[in-house]
Structures are given as structure tokens and as C-alpha cells.
N, C-alpha and C positions, 0 to 999 in steps of 0.2 A: 734633626731628621727623625722620621718615625721609627728608624731602626732601634733607637735607644729606648723606646718605650717598653716597659715590662709590666704587662697587666698582672694583677695579683691573682694567684690561683685561689679558686673558691671551692669550698666543700660542697659535696653532693647535697642537693636540696630536693626533697621529695615533692613532686608536683601533683596537684589534684585538678584534673581536667573534667569539664562537663562532657556529656555525651555528644552534644552538637559540635563543640570545639574540637573534639577528637576526630569526628567525621570530617570536618573541614580541613584539619591538618593532614589527615591521611590522604584526602583527595588532592590537596595541593602538592604534597610530596610525590604522589604517583604521577601527576602530570609532569612534574619536573624530571622525574626519573625516566619518563618516556622520551622527552625531547633533549635530554642533556647527556653527555658522556663525561667520563672522568679524564681530564687532560693530563698528559704526561709529556715529559721533555725528551726529545731525541734529536739526532743529527744524522746526516748521511754517513759521516765517519764516526767511529767510536771515539768518545772523548775520554781521555785518562782522568779518572777521578781519584780522590784520596781514599785510602783504605777504610777510613772510618766514616766516609760520607754515605748518605742514603738517598734514595729517590724521594722526591717531594710527595708524590702520590703513589699509593700502592693498589688502589682499587681500580684495575683496568682489565676488562674481559679479553683483550687482544694481547698479542705478543708485544706490540709496540703501539704507542699512541702519540699524536702530535700535541704540542703545547705552544707556549709563547715562542714565536720565532723571532730571532734577532737578525734582521736583514743585513746583508753585506753589500756595501756599495763598491762596485768595481767592475769595469770592463764588461758589463752585461753578463757577468757570471751568475750562477744560481746562488740562492741564499744559504747562509751558514746558520744552522739551527742551534738551539741552546745546548741540548744534551740528548743522550740516548739511554733508554732503559731496556734491557734485554731480560726476558724471563725464561726460566727453565721450569721444571715441574713445580707446582705449587705445594708448599709445605702446609701442614695443618695450621700453624700459626698465621701464615699469610691468608689462608682460606677464612679463618676466624676474623681476621682484620678486615677482609673484604666484605664480610657479612655485616659489619658494623659501619661501613663507609656510608656517608650521607652526602650526596651532591647538593650544593647550596649556591645561591646567588643572592644579590641584594634584595630582590623581590621576596625570596623565601625568608631571608633574615628578618625583614620587617614584619612579614606575616606571622612567623612563629613567635617573634618577640611580643607582638600585640595579643596573640591568642594563648600563649603558653607560659609567659614569664610569671613566676610565682607571685611577685609583688603586684603585678597588674591583676592577676586572678583574685588575690586577696582584696584589692581595692574594689573590684567588681562585686564581691560579696558584701562589702560595706555599703556600696550603693544600693544593693538589694535590701539590706537591712534598713537603710533610710527610707526606701520606698514603702516597706512594711510599716515603719513608724508613721509615715505620712498618712497611710490608709487608716491606721489606728487612731490618729489624732482627728481625722475627719469623722469618726464614729464616736467621739467622746460624749456627744449629747444623748446617746442611747441610754434608756433607764436600765437599772439592775433588776432582774426578775428572779425571785427566790421561790422555791417550792419545798415544803417540809411539814413537820408536825410538832406541836407543842403540848405538854402535859403540865397541869398545875394541880397542886395538892396543898391543902391547908388544914392544920389541926391546932386547936387551942384558942387563945384569946385574940379578939379582934374588936374593932370599934365600929358601932353602927352609925347610922346617919344622925342620931341625936347626941352622939358622943359617948354613949354608955359602953362599958366593956362587957362583952359577951363571949361565950365560948361556942365555937362552931367547928364543924368538920365538913369540908367541901372538897370537891375535885372537879377538874375540867380537862377536856381533851379537845385540841384545836388543830386538825389538819387543814392547811390553807395554802394558797398561792399569794405571795406578797410582791408588789411592785413598788420599788423605792428609787427615787432619783432626785438629784439636785442639779438643776440647770443653771449654770453660770456662763452667760454668753461672753462675758469679758475673758474669763479663764479659758473657755473653749477657743476663742479667737486667738488668744496669746499662744496657746499650745500649737495651733495650726501654723501660725507665723514662725515660731521657733523651729517646728519640725520641717517646714519648707526651706527655711534658711539653712539648716543643717544638711538637708538633702542637696541643695545646690553647692554648698561648701564641699561635701563629699565628692560630688561629680567634678568639681574643679580640681580636687586633689587627684582624682583618677586621671583627668586629662593631663595634669602636670607630670605625674609619674609615667604615664604612657609615652608622652613626648620625650621625657628624659631617657627612659630605658630604650626606646626605639632608636634614639640618637646614639646611645652608648653601644647598642648592638651593631648599628651601621658602622660606627667608628671602629669597633673591634674587627668587623669584617674587612674594612678598608685596610686596617693595620695588618691583618692576616695576608691580604693580597700584597701589601707592600713588602712584608718580610719574605714571602715566597718569591716575589720578583727580585728582591735584593739577593736572595740565595742563588737564584738562577744566574744572575749576572756575576756573582762571585765565583761560581763554578766555571763559567766561561773564562773569566780572567785567570783562574787557576790553570786552565789549559795553556794560556799564553805564557805563564811563568814556566810551565813544563817545557815548552818549546825553547825558551831562553836557557833553561837548565841544560838541555841537550847541546845547544850551541856553545855554552860555556864549558861543558865537559870536553867537547871537541877541541876548543881552543886550549884547554889545559894540557891535552896530549902533546901539542906542539910547543906550547909556551907555559912552562911551570908557573910563571908569574900570574897566570890567569886564575890561580886558586882563589884569589880574593873575589873574583867575579862569581865563582861557583858558590862561595860562602854567602855572598850577597843575595844571589838568587834563592838559595836555600832559606835564608832569613825571610825574604819576601814570600816564598811559598808557604812556610810555616804560618806566617801572619795571615795569608789567604785562607788556609785551612781553619785557623781560629775564627776568622770572620764568618766562614760558612757555618761552623758549629753554633756561633752566637746567633746568627740570623735564623737558623733552624730552631733553636731554643725559643727565640722571640716569637716565631710563627706558631710553635706548639703552645706557648703561653696564651697567645691570642685565641687559638682554637679552643682551649679550655675555658677561657673567660666567655667566649661566644657561646659555647655549649651551655654554660650556666645561665646566661641571659636569655637563651632560647628555651630553657626548660628541658634540655635534652640530657640523655645519659652521658656522664663524663667520659665513658669509654668510647663514645661514638667518634668516628674519624670524619671530620668535616672536610669535604673535598670541594674547593671552589671550581665551578664549571666555566668561569669566565676565561676565555682564551687569551685575552689581552688586558694588561693593566693600563687603562687609558682614562683620560678625563671624562667625567660624566656630565652631561648637559640635561639636568632635571628641571631647571627653572629658567625662564627667559629673563635675563637681566637687562635687556634693552629698554624695558619700561623705566620711566623716570623714578627717581628715588621717592618723591612725594607720593606717587600713586602706589608704589610698592609698600611704603610704610602705612598708608591708609588702608590698604588691603589687609595687612597684618593686624592692624588695630581693630578691624571689623570682624575678621575671621580667625585671628590667631588663637593659639591654645590658651584656654582659660578665660578669654574675653567674654564669651556668651554666658558662662557660669557667673562671673562677677556682675555682669549687667543684671541678671535675674536676681542675684542676691540684693543688689541695690534697689531694684523695684520692690522686692519683698519687704525690706526694712522700711522703705518709704510708705508702702501701702499699709504696713502694720501700724506705723505712727499715726497715719490718717484715720485708720479704723478705730484705734484706741481713743482718739480725741473726738470721735463722732458721737452719734446718739447712743452707741453701745455702752459708753461709760456711765449712762444714767439708768441702765437696765438693772433691775433687782435680781437677786439670786432666788430662783423659784425652787421650792421643795414640794414634792408630791409623794405621799405614802398611801398605799391602798392595799388592803388584804381582804380576802374572801375565802370562806370555807365552812365546813360543818363544825358546829360548836356544841359539845356535849358537856353538861354541868348538872350538879345536883348535890343534895345533902349526903353526908357519909360517902358510901361508895356507889351510890346510884347515879346514873347519868340520864339526862333528858336532852334530846337532840333538837337543834334548830339551825337554820342558816344564819351566818354572821358576816356582815360586810362593814368594814371600817375604812374611812378615807380621811386624809388630812392634807390641807393645802397651806402653804406658807410662802410669803414674799418678804425678803429682808435685804438690807443694804449694809455693806461693809463700810462703816464710817471711818475706819482707820485709813482706808485708801485715800480719803480726801486729804489726809495729812502727809501721805507718802507719794502723792502723785507727782510732785515736783522732782523728787529723786528718781522716780521711774522714768520720767521724761528725759532727765539728764543721761541716764543709762542708755536709753534708746538713741538719743542724739549722738552719744559717744560711739555706739556701734555703727551708726550711719557714717560718721566721720572715718571710722576705721576702714569700712568698705570702700569709701571714696579714696582714701589714701592708698589702699591696696590696689585699687583700679588704676590710679595714676602711676603707681610704681610699675605695674604690669605693662602699661602703655609705654613707659620710658624704656623698660627692658626690651620690649619688642622692637621699638624704634631703633635702639642702639644695636640690637642683634641683627636686624635686617641691614642696617647701614654697614656694619662691620663685615657681614657675610657677603654682601654685594660687592663692596670694595675689594675684599679678598679674592672673589671670583674674577673680577675685572683685572686686577693686578696679577692674579695667578695665571691667566691666559698668556700674558706677556712673558711671565717668568718661564712658563713651559716652552714657549717658542725660543727664548734665549737658551734654555737648557738643551733643547734639540740642536741648536747651532753649536753649542759648546761641545756636545757629543760628536758632531760631525768634524769639528776642528781637531778634537782630541784623537778621534779615530784616524784622521789624516796624518796627524803628527806621529802616531804610532806606526802607521804604514810607511811613512818616509824614513823614520829612524830604522825600522827593520830593513828597508830596502838599502839604506846606506851601509848597514852591517853586512848584508849579503854581498854588496858590491865592493866591500873593503874601501869605502870612501875615506878620504883623509879626515882625521879628527873624529871619526865615528866611533862611539863607545857604547858598550852595553848599558852603562849607567843611564844614557839618554833614553834607551828603550824602556828601562825599568821606570824612569820618571814619567815617560809617556803613558805607561800602564796605570801609574798612580793618577795621572791627570784624567785618564779615561774612567777610572773608578770614581773619582770625584764628580765628573760630569754626570755619570749615571746616577750617582747618589743624589745630586741636586735635582735631577729630572724626576726620580721616583718620589723624593720628598715634596717637590712642587705638585705633583699629581695627588699625593696624599692630602696635602693641605687644600687643594682645589676641590677634591671630592668631598672632604669633610664640610667645607663651606656650602657646597651644593645641597647636601642632605640637610644641613642645619637650616638653610634658607627655606627649603621646601617645607620643613616642619613648622617654621615660624610663620609662614604664610597661611597655615591652617588648611582645612579641608576643601576650600574653594579658591585655590591659588592659580587657576587657569588664567594666565595673563594675556592670552591671545597669540603667543609666539608658537613657533613650530615645536619647540622643545618643552613648552610648559606642560606640566602634568599635575594631576590631583595628588594631594599628600596622602590619600588613602594608599596603603601598601600595595593594594591590588592593581594600581595604575602604574606602578613603577616599571614593570617588566618591559613594556613596549619602549619606553624612553631609554631604559638601560641597554636593551639590545640595539636600539638605534644608534646609541653613542658608540657602540663597539664597531659598527660598520663605518663610522666616520673617522676613526682614528686607528693608527697602527703604532706599535712600538718602534722607536728609532733604531737605526742600525747600531751595532756595537762597534765593529771595526771594519776596515776595508783591506783585504789582503790581495796583493798583486803578486802573482808568481812570475818570476823572471823567465 
């Protein structure tokens, strides 16, 4: 069950955001803040809570707010809500905590993870670096142009054109502009191919990291909702134990032998308080991990705005398995980048074996400027222009061409194998997630029925105790509460696994996963809000118990 998961606490990581990503983040948060409120738990009757228990959410502008309601089945009576939070005057600590509260939902989580996660931002900078290297490699043919001045001075012996040794004293001054270049088409082509291959490799790493971190952030958010839902259920069950404690204490007044029942209820109640604290700690750990993944201040209080913890229908799984796998292999994360890398390596091999390999290395040197020269220290000026052209072939390459081809073919095979591995992973991931979703729906239905039967069992056992039915014991009531706890635990765990599979399948299908169904959405985080809100309208949390007053 997801309650046992303990995300690691992560240290504060300073984030560096660009101007436009900050504007986008601020705009999305403002829109969410306008349309969302901070849910709280309340009930029509005050629910006795443990002394060390605390409200799930603190940031509420009103005295009371509604939250997840656990409906009560019974005789057309009104619903019994989870809990109630009453506020008095706000203390400075509460006011400071409210100011740091940040309402979030799944749409916000995916947006912030994609825009503000430090690792994703770092990979985007690496992609920009590869773009700059690509542009630089495309300009490698440009000549080098120099401008400067040279001074020459000679004193003493020198040889004339007849070979005789003479003594001379000369000087020269040469301010000039020099153009020097070496054009090697093979080397320029190789640099462009390598630069483009690195560019697509970097983009593939960006896609991989973005998908993994968005999935981690979504799972952390789902685990946060799971822990908060489990905490709410545990608090409600605590109320039932308190009711049994009152009944046991009344029985103890008339029958001293009922002391064992009081002790048994106290044991159950202490275990319930421990479970509440454990679930609260798990939820806080998920919130800290989620804040790190979203690039937020660790002191920020993440407040889920979702009123119900329900199954999410983000992808239409009615499509056949083959069509869904084909969709993932065409648009899945990293597929496009590997295909471009494959094309790049194949194109590079073809170009290096074409006419380019016969091209010589061209060298051009040209300089022009005023040239002043003369005997001793005198200078006579004239314009000077020098130019040199050369064409040469690197004969060593004819002996190393076989090894270079082997290296190129090895890289091509590596890309092929990586591409096949990615396709296999996508196929396996899609099948696993789809099967988990289909089986998860049935599990959720069975868990709902289990809750109904457990609630009815609790109701009947409580009714038997109240009516002093033969062989009716409080132990049966305590066992029915445990069964009710187990039923809700299974229900919440099934929804947790179901929602994880939905998010994972959505990301595996890539940016064009609209399968034609009513619930199919685009994997772009901006498309999630409509599907997420729609799923809330289609599902409700099952009832916890059914109380019938005699």
C-alpha cells in the first residue's frame, strides 16, 4: 500500500529560472489561486480528535471549509462528513504559514515540474550549448582574418644571391591585413555530423529526464493525496473507537469484568493515534519531496485543492493494445530523437564515402599592406601584396580509412540497438500500464463493495450491542472496525496504483496520444486540467459506515 512509502527528504536546491518561465509560472499559479480554494475537513457534529492531532490543511480564509465527504448510507439520512476544523483568532505563526501556502493540483504539478525542476533547467542549458556548437560547426569553413603590424631589423653578416658574405644594415616595417585559411571539406563535414549527433543526443537526454521527473512529481502528488486521504479515514475511525470507549466505560460501571474491554479499546485507540501520526508524517515527506521536484521553497505548504481522491481517466484504454503500442513507438519519449540520430549517422557515413573523400585540403594565405624598407634606418614605402595557394592530400587517411569506417559502423549499430531497446521498453511499459488500469478498475469496484459490506457489518454489530442481542460482544465491533479500515486501505491503495498507471501511460504515449476516446488527452501538462476535473465529476468517495439510530 502507498502508505508505507517514505520519500527521502531532499536538501534545498537553488533554482535558476529564466524570465519567461517565471512569467509563465506566476500566471499559472494566479489562475489556480483564483479558481481553487483550500479544502478542509469538517462535519456537522464536532468530532473528538486526539490531543496531538492537527488539521490537514491550515490555509483557509473562512472559519470552516468543506473537504472530502464520506457519505453515510442509511434511511435517507444526511451524510456524515469526515472532520471539522474550527478557528479562533489567527496567531502570527498561523498567518505566516498561510502566506506560504500554495494550492496545487495535478495540472500544476506537471507544469511546475517541467518549467522549474533544477535538473530539467540544467538539461535545457545543455541543449542550448549544443545548439551553439552546431552553429559554430556550420561556420567552420570561414577563413581567419588578422590585422596587425610587423617590424624587421637586420645588422651584420648576410649572404647575397651569389653566395658571398656581406655586411648589411636594413630595416622594414609592414602594417598589413592577412587572410589565412585551410579548407578541409572532409573535416568540416565530420565536425557537422558529430555536432548534430551530440545535439540530438542531448535533446534525447532532456526528453528522458523531463519524462522521468514529471512522472516522479505526479507520483509524489498522488502519494500526498493518498496519505491525506488515509489520515482522514484514520481520524474518522478514531471517532468510532471513542464511541466504543464510552460504551465500554458504561459497561464497566455495572460490570467490573468489562475492564478488559476498556483496555482493549484503549489499545485500539492508541494504535489509531499512531497510525494518524504515521500517515501525517508520510504526507509531510511527500510534500517535501514534491516541493523539491517542483523547484519550490521547502518551507512552502503544498495544499491539494482536489476535493476527492478518485480514479483519474487520462487515457482511453479501450483502444487495442497493438494500436496503443504503435502510437507509443511513433510518438513516445525519446523516439524522435533516436530516429534523428540514426538518420544523422547514416547520412554521415554516406557523405564520407562520397566524392568528398577525394577532395584535397585547400590552403589560402593572402596579405596586403604598406611595406617600408631601406638601408640602415631609412625607410622607403611601397604597397606589398602576397598570396599563396596550396592543395594537398592527407595520404595517411588512405591507410586509416578502414578503421574509421569500423568506428562509424559501430556507432550506427549502437544507435540501432538503443532504438530497439527503447521500443521494447515502451512496448512493455504500455502493456503493463494498460493491464494495470484495466485490472485496477475491477479492483476499485471490488474494494467499494468490500467497504459497503464492512460498513454494514459494523452497523449490524453496533446495533446488536445497543439491543443487547444474545452473544453480541464488543470484540465483534472492534473486529468490524478493523475490517472497515482494511477495506478503505485496499480502496485507497487501488486508486493510488490506478492513478500512477494512468499518468505513466499518458507520458509513454508521447505528445500526440489523443486516441479518440472521450477521456483521451494530450500529454502536454497544459491539457491535463480538463481531464482531471472531469474525472472528479464522475467519481465520489465511497461511504465509510452506515449508522442507524434506534
